[in-house]
Each structure stands twice: as structure tokens, then as C-alpha cells.
N, C-alpha and C positions, 0 to 999 in steps of 0.2 A: 794223663796230664795234658797231652797234646790236645785232646778234644776240649778240656776245660780253658786251656790258654786260647784256643781258637774262639770259643764262645765270648770269652772275656774280651778278646780283641774286637769281635764283631759287634757285641751287645753292651759293651761297657757304658756307653752314653745313654742307651735306652734303659738298661737295668738300673743304672745308678740313678736316672730321673725317676724311674718308677718306685725304687727303694726310698728315694729321698721324699717322694710324694706321699708314701703310705707308711714309711717308718713311724712318722710322728703319730700315727694312728695305729700303732702295733697292737695286735690282739692276738689271742691264742686259737689254734685249730686243734681238732681232735681227730686221730686216725680212725676211720671206720672199717679198715682193714689193714693187715701188715703190709707195709709199702716201702719200696726202695727210695732212698734219698740220693739223688744224683747230683754230680758236680756242676751239671749246667741243665737248662730246660730242654733236654732231649733224651730220647729212650736209649740212644746209643752212648750217652755220657757215662763215665764211671760212677760206680756206687760208692758213695761216702759212708753210709751206714744204713741201717734199717730202722724205720719208725714202727713199732709194734701197734697192733690194734688197740685202741682206746688210750694210746699214749697222747699226752699234750705237747705241743711245740709251740714256739713264738712265730707268728705270722710277720715276715718282714715285708712282703710285697707280692705282686702278681706279675706274671709275663705270660700273656695269651692264656692258655689253658693249664699253665704251671703256677705253683704257689712257692714262693721263697720262704724257707723257714730256718729257724736255729733250734738244734736239739742236741742236748749234751755237749754244749760248746762247739758243735759243728754246724756249719751253714751249707745248705743245699737246696735241691728243688724236688717236688713231688707233684704228681699229677692231680689236678684239682678235685677229681671225682672220688679220691680215696681219702679225702679230708673234710671235715666240716667245721664251720665257724663255731666256736664256743660262745654260747650265750652268757653274758655277764649281767649282773645286777645293775639297775639304773638308779640315778639320783634325780630327785625333783628339785627344780629351781624355779624361781619366780621372776618374772620381767620386771624391772625398775623403770624402765624408759617409758614414755607415753605410748610409743610404737617402736617395735623392734623389727628390723628386716630379717627375713630368712633367706640364706644364700644357698646356691647349690654346691659350693665349695668353700672352704675356710679362708676366705679372703674377701675383702671389701670390694675388690674389682670383679668378683664373681657375680653371675646373674641372680636377680632377685627372684624367689619363687613364692613369696608370700611375706606376711608380716604377723607379728603377735602384739596384743594390746597390753597395757600395764596391768600388772597383777597376775597375768595368766600363768597358770602352772604348766610346766613343761618337763617331760621325762628325757634326762640326759643319757646318752649311750656311752660317750666318752669325751674326754676334754683334753686339749693339747694346744700350746701356743696361744692361749687366749681365746680359743673357740670351743664351743660345745657342739657335739655332734648330737642330732635329735631325730626323731621320727615326725615327719610332717605330711600329712595328707598321703599316707601310703609310701613315701619315699624318704631318703636320708637328706636332712637339710642342716644347715650350720648357722648358729648365732653367736654373736660376740659375748663372751662371759663377762665382760666389763659391765654389761647392763642387766645382770641377773643377781639375784641372792638366794641362799638356801633357807632364808628365814621366811616363813609363811606370813604374808601381809596381815596386818591387824585388821579387826572388824570395822575400822573407820573408813576403809576403802569402799569400793563398789560392792553393793550388796547383791548377791546372786538372786535373780528373780525370773519369773515367767512373764514373757511379753507376747502379745498377740497381733496378728496381722490385721491391719485395718481394712486391706483389700488384698488382692493377689500380689504377693511381695517376692521378688527375686532374691535368692541366697547366693552370695558370691563367695569365692575362693580367698579373696583378698578385699580389704575395705575400699574398694574402687569399682565403679560401674564398668570399668574396662576389664575387670577380672573375670575368670572362668565362671560361668553360672553353674552351681551345684545343683540347682533345683528351684522350686517355687512353693511358697506357703499358701495355702488357700485362705480365703477371708475367715478370720476368726480363729485360724490354727495357732496354737501356742508352741513356744519353744523356750528353752532355758538360756537366759543371757548371762554370761560370766564376767563381761566388762563392757564399758561404754567410753570410747574415745573419739573426738572429733566427729561427731554426728553418726557414728556406726557402733552397732552392738556386735560384740563377740558372741556367737551362739553355738550351742551344740546341735548339729544337724546331721542326721543318719550316722551317728556314732564319729562324726568328724567336726573339725573346726570350720565354722562358716561366718559370714558377716552380713548383716541386714542394715538398713538405714533407719536411724532412730525415728525420724519423721514418718516412717510408713507403719511404725509399731505403736502399740499402746499397752499399758499395764492393767487396763480394766478388762476383765473377762467378759466376753460377749454375753448377752443375755441369751437364754435358751429361748428359741422361737420355734413355734409351730409351722411347719410348712403350709402354705395356701394350696388347698385341693379343690378340685372341680369334679363333680360327679357327672359321668357320662354313661350311656346305654348302648350296649352292643346292637347293631342293626342286622347282624348275621352271625353265624358260628365264627368266631375269631380266634385265630392262633395268637399265643403269647410267646414272644421272642426274648432271647437273652440280650440281644442288642437291638438298636433301632435300625433294622435291616430285614427285608423279607428273606434274605439268604442266611440269616442268623439261626442259631439252634433254637428249635421249637421247645419251649418248657411245658406246654399244655395248651388248653383252648377254653373259650368261654362260650357259653350258649347264647343264643339270640336273646335280647332283652335284658341281659345281666347288668346290673348297676356296678359301676367301677369307679374307685376314687383315684383320680389322676393327681400327679404331682409337677406337671409341666408338660408343655408341648414344644417340640422342635422338629422342623423339617417333616411334618406330617405324621410324627410318632408321639404318643403320649407315654409318659413314664409312669409305671404303676408299681404295686407291691403285689407279688404273686408267691404264695407259699413261704412268705418271709423274706423274699429276695427281690431286688430291683429288677424290673422286666419292662417290656415295651409292647404296645399294641397300636396297629395302624389307625390313625384318626379317621380315615376314610370310611370305616365301617362302624362309626359310632355316632351318636347324637346327644345333645344336651336335653332333649324333649323327653321326659318320662312317658313311657308307654301308658296309654289312657285305660286300656282293657287288657285283661288277662286272655291267654290262649284259650279259644273255645274248642273243646273236643270235636274231632272230625265225626261226620256222620256216616262213614263207610258202614254199608249194611253187612259186609263180610269181615268186619273186624270187631267182634263182641269184646266187651270190657272184661271178659274172664280170660280172653286169650292171652297166651304167654308173650305175644309180640305186640300186644296193645299199647303199651307205653312207648316202645320204640317207634311204632307207626305215628303216634300222636306228636312225638318229639321231631321226627323227620318231616312231617307235613308242616308243623308250626314253624320249623327253621328253613322251610323252602327247599328242602333237600329232595323231596318228591311231591307230586300233587295227586298221586293215585293214577289209576288207568281210566277212570271216569269221575263224574262228579259223585258217584255213590259207590264205587268199587275200588278197592286197592288191589285186588288179586294177590293175596299173601301167598297162595300156593303155586302161583305161576312161576315159571323158571325166569331168573333174572339174566338178561343178556349182558355180553361184554360192554356194549355201548351204555346200558343203564348203570352198570357197576361203576364205571369211571365217572359217569356224570353224577351219581350220588356223591362220590368223593369230591369231585370238582365243586358242586353246590355247598357241600359242608365246609370247604375251604374258602368260601366267599367268592366263588367264580372269578379267580384271578385272571387277568387278561395276559395272553402269550402271543407274542410276534413270531412270525416265521411261517413256513409252509409245512404241510403234512406229506410224508413220504408215502403213505399208504394209498394205493389205487382204489380201493374199497370204501374210502371215507371222502365223501364229497365235500367240498367247502361250503355247500349250503345245507349240509346235514345238521340236524338239531344238536347233535353230540360232538360236531367238529371241534369246537373250542375245548371240550372236555378231553377229548383224545389228544389234541395238541399239547395240552397242559400235562396230562398224565405221562406222554412220552418225554416231554421236557424235563419233568421232575423225576424221571427214571423209575416210575411207578410200573410201567409196562413198556415192552419194546415191540409189542404186536405178536402175531402167530407165525410171521415169517418176515423176511426183509422188506416185502411190498404189501403185506396183508395185515390188517387189524382183526378181521372177522367180527364186525360189530353186532351182527345179528346172531352169532353163535352163542350157545348157552354158557354161562360163567359158572365153572365148577367151584366147589368149596375150597379146594386147594388154590385156585386162582384168587378168589377174593381175599383170602387171609394174606396171600402173598402181595397183593395190591396194597393192603393196609400196612403190612411190614415194610414195604419199600417207601411207602409215604412216610413212615416214622423214621427212615433212615437205616433200616436193617439192624435195629438194635439188638445187642448180643443178648443170649439167654443161656442158661445151663440146665443140667439135669437130663434125665431120660423121659421118653414119652410112654404112656401106657398103652397106646394104640397099636393093635397088631397089623394094621393095614397102612402104617406110615414107617416106611423103611428109613434108616438113618442115612441112606445114600440117596434118598428122594430130593429132587430139587426144591420142593416145598417144605422139607423138614424143619429148617430153621424158622420158616414162618409159622408153621403149626405150633411148635414148641413156644415160641414167643406169644402167640395168640392165647394159648392155654395158660401160660404163666400169668398173663395179664388179664385173665378172666373174661376174654373176648368171645370165647367158645369153650365148651366142654365136650364136644363131640356129639355123635349121634347115639352113642351108647357108652358103657363104661369101658369097653375095649375097641371101639370103632370110631374113626373120624369120617370116613366115607368121603375121600378126597377127591374122587372122580364123580361123585353124584352132583346133579345140578343143585345150584344154590337158588334157593327160592327168594322172591322178593321180601318175604317176612325175615328170612335168615340174613339178608343182605343188610337190611336197616337195623336188625338187631345187632350184628357184628359192629356196624358203624356207631350205633348208639353206645355199646360197651366200650368201644374204642375212645369215643369222645368225653364220656362222662368222667 
């Protein structure tokens, strides 16, 4: 009893104030475990009684982390984590005033957190001393019960309707431009209006109440319009991006000379449709002039039309990826060097410019492959054969070329096992080979062999690239 008297002496004013403040809003709590009810908000206070699990008690107030309750005629305190507020049924009321302020507390002197328009339907949590407690924009608010009714307004009032934005329209939390901005309606976007007061519509916006100016809205649904399109033609093999940025995710690529319908140009990027989705291509590698002639097959004497690599070679030459080893020779069976491999990739990417210097001592700044190597290293396609060497004239192996392609694609994940007995799961090129096989870029040199350390021929290199791009 001494402890209870001590607490009453020290906290009489605070607890009384808290109790007076919330007792008018008394509600029930339910015990989520069996809990001791103490004589004061302190673990050392005497136990008044025990509140059994699932038992209900009247909530009288709170003090810090303690809840004051009344149970079986006894008043005491329980720690708040052992009780839950009991959810009670709500009542719907309708606003009768032209505009009714929502307050942060049940008092006309409390701060205003919003307002409701005439005839608006509101769910009431509880009512006391002429004030309704309501849920408003995710928090508890209070409105004067004097300006509400439980009778639903007759149909002679505002008729709920869909209104449409004449242009981009800001949605506010209150019918004032100084209110919090909840979002923006795009031109032509429709929302449901439930009331109209003093030049403002009350609208349902993202499952909440919002307000828009009536002057910026119309009840006329915008006519369906077909966006204006422009046809352009690619002047190189062109990557398709998810966003208007060269660093954005690559969605695919378009061959040189491809006709593309565009839906707008902004900051050097065309908006297009690609596989049913909005995508972007760089305007730098396009033209509005339709190609006048089709690509003429090359006349390499060492590339017969019956060769398995005939189509890839024609594609590579017509897209300026390679020009052959002479005017009449492609040298399909010649080994592809590392310099040639990264240059093929660079040309296929549209020869993007890269700034900076090259760290490799065997790559001269005036070498024909300098920009290609600089780009490949910058893109993470290769890091060289050592910290200071690129080995441009070394033969590119089959493992290296598929790894270059895999790195260029961002090391996309693949699954499953490989049928090749010469590709160990611990090999540095295992992921690249698995990805290449699954994407039908290569099928190996036999049913069970990939030959990772074999030289990659020029025919194989352009075929891998052709299969990767198509």
C-alpha cells in the first residue's frame, strides 16, 4: 500500500489529467496473455488481481507503457504489450455543413488536419461530448457531431460522377492549394467525385480522400486518340533499352536498316514499342530516310552460299561488323584474335565512344582496335590477360568468345547442367558456356564436346555474334 500511496502522491496530477483526457473515450482492451494487474504503473507495485488471457477490461487511460484498466470492479495498471485494443463496430454519419473541419483532438482549439465536404460519408469510431472520433488519411481525427446526421442524403444532392483532368492536376489533402500534395492526375485521367463545394471536388484518390479544383476538371471523357508516330530506320545494329539511357537494361537489339515506329523524341532518345513494352533507342543511330536498296550479298570467294556460316557472314558484313580480310576473302577458317573478337563486339554495339586511357602496355593508342579494347574493358567484357597485358594478337579461344558475349549481356543467370564432358562445373567459363547453349548461341563441336581451349575461327566468331543478336 505504501507503493500505491507513493505513486498516487507523485503522479496524481499526471494520471488524473491522462484519465480525464481519455476516460471520455473509454474503450475495451483484451488480454493476449494472463497478466498481473498492479496498483501503480510499476513492476514493483502490489498486485491488485490477475487479468486472464482473452478477458476484457475497460480501458481508462494510459501512462507511458502502462494501461489503466477497470476489471471486476477493481482499477489497476497492466503493461501495454499484454493487452490489445478491442475493435468495435463503426457507425456511418453524413456531413450536413458545407465544409466541416477535422481536428487533431476533440476541441475547436485543436489543430485542423483537414476538412470534409457536405454529404460526405464518414465512419465513426466512437462519440463523446459532442465529438466523433474518425479515421482520416491514416490517422485518428475528430469532427463536431453537431454537423452530422445518420440519415443518408437524398438523391437531390450532389450526384457522384467521374471527372477527368484537363491537364496535369494536383490532388491535395484539403481543399486549399496550401494543403499537402497527395499526387498528380495525368491529362485525361479520371477519378470519382463524391462532392463539390466552393470550387473543389472531393475525390477518391488512391483509396483515400483528396481534393481537386473543379476548374481543372471536366465531366467529358477525353476522346481516344492515336499517338502520332514517326518511322525511323536504324543505321547500325542498335541496342533497345528499358529506359532512355545507355546505362539502362538492354532489352534486345535491332539489325541495321530495321524500320521502327517511334512515339516521341526526348533528349536524343526515341520511345518505341518492343515486344509489347515501352522501350527506347538512341536517335543518334537512326535516320528518317528509308534505305533505297537492299543489302547485296558479299562476293567472298571462300564463303559459298551452302556454307553453314554463309548467313552470319552476310549479316556481319552488311552491318559493318567486319569487312573481311581482303576484298574477296573472309578467311572463315582462320583463327580469330582477341583484338578482332572485341572489335566485332564493339562494331555490333554501334562503335560507342569511351573516354579515358588504356592500362595495357601492348595496346597502342593508334592501334586500329584501341577504342574497341577501351570499350570492352570499360563495359566489363574483358579485363585482359594480366594487369598490364591484353594480348591483342593472341588467338581467342572458344571459351573466351562466349565469355565476352556473356559479360556483354550482363552475366545473365542460367540453370541446368551441361552435356559437355570437357566443361567442368568449376571452370571459369562454365556459366558462360551454359548460358550460350541455353540461348542457342552455340551447340558445341560435338554432342559431348565444347572444345573450350580450341581456337575460335572467324566463321565461328561471327556466327556466335549473329546467334546472340538475332
